[in-house]
N, C-alpha and C positions, 0 to 999 in steps of 0.2 A: 504493500500500500504506500509506503514511504521509501523514497530512494535518496541517497546522498551521492553527489558527484564531486570528487575532489580534483584539484589541479594545482600546479605550481611547484611540484617536486623536481628534483634534478641534481646535477653535480655542481658543487661550488667549492671554492678554495677556502681554507681556514681564514676566518675574519670576514668572510663575505656574508651576503644576505640572501634570503629567499622569502617569498610571501606565498603561503598556502591559502587556498580558498576551498570552501565546501558549501555547496548549494543543496538545500533540501527541497524535494518536490513530492507531489502526490496528495493523498487525502489527509491534509494537515489542517487542523483547527488552530492549534497553537503549538509553539515550541517554547518550553520554559527553561531549557538548558542545552547548551551545545559545548562539546568538549573536544580536545585533541589528545590522543594517546599516541604512543610510539612503542615500537618493539624492535630491539636489536637481536641478532642471532644469539641464541643461548640464554636470553634473558626474558623475564616476564614482561608483559605489556604494562606500561606505566602511564599514569595520567600526567600530561604535560601542562595543560592549561584548561580552564573552564570558564564559562560565562553564562549568566542567567539572562532572561529577557529583560530584567530590570537593570542590567549592567554590572552586577557584582562579578568580580573576577577572582580567580585563584591560580597560582602557578606552582609548579614544582620548584624546589629550592635551586636545582641545578640550572634552571633557565631564567629565573627571576632576574630582572634587570636587562636581559638580552632579548627575550621574546615578549610580544604583545599580542593579546587576543582581543578581537573586536567583532562586532556583529551588526548586520543590517536586518532588523526584524521584519521590515517590509518585504525583503527579498528572501527571508529565511536562509540567510547566508552568514557563515562565520569565517573569519580570517585569522591567520597566524603569521604575524610578521616576525621573522627570525633574523636577528642581527648578531654580529660577532660570533659566527658559527664556529664550532669546534669539531674535531674528528669524533669526539664522544657523542655528538648529536646525530651521528649517522644511524639511521633506523628507517623502518617503514612507519609512516605517520598515518593514523586513522582518525577520521572524523566520527563523532558520535552525537546523536541528538535524542533528547527525551521530550515528549510532548503528548498532545491529544489528537486523535484522529478526527477528521471532519465528517466521517460517516455517521450514520444514525446512532451507532452504539457509543460513540465518543470514548472509545477505549484508549488507554495510554499506550504509547509505543516507544520502543527503543530501537533505533536504526543505526547501522554502521556503514561507512563508506568502504570502498574497495581497497583503500590504502594507496599511498603514494611514496615512492622511494626518495629519501633525502640522503645524499652521500657527500660528506665533507672530506675532501682529500686534496693534497697537492699534486 
């Protein structure tokens, strides 16, 4: 019912920047939270940053001060601006959204994007 489409990943040198975007579409009544996760080989998926519809944000300590999450509620889109990238940031980044369906049942949903690869290397 709900799909997330990510873009913006790629290869970047240490110290460089990337901007990820994630657009949600489908039977959406509202989205009350959107988050970015990442997973590196051999490690568990971890929360990178999150934002609510009201604008409250939270960040992992490892990215605080370097990454900025923002959203456009009208477009059901979330962004992750990544600056001062480090090789440690290399991972597959996933978008996640929590909200309510616009169908008659108004059921809550949790949707994941397909993931986008971010590689930080010289």
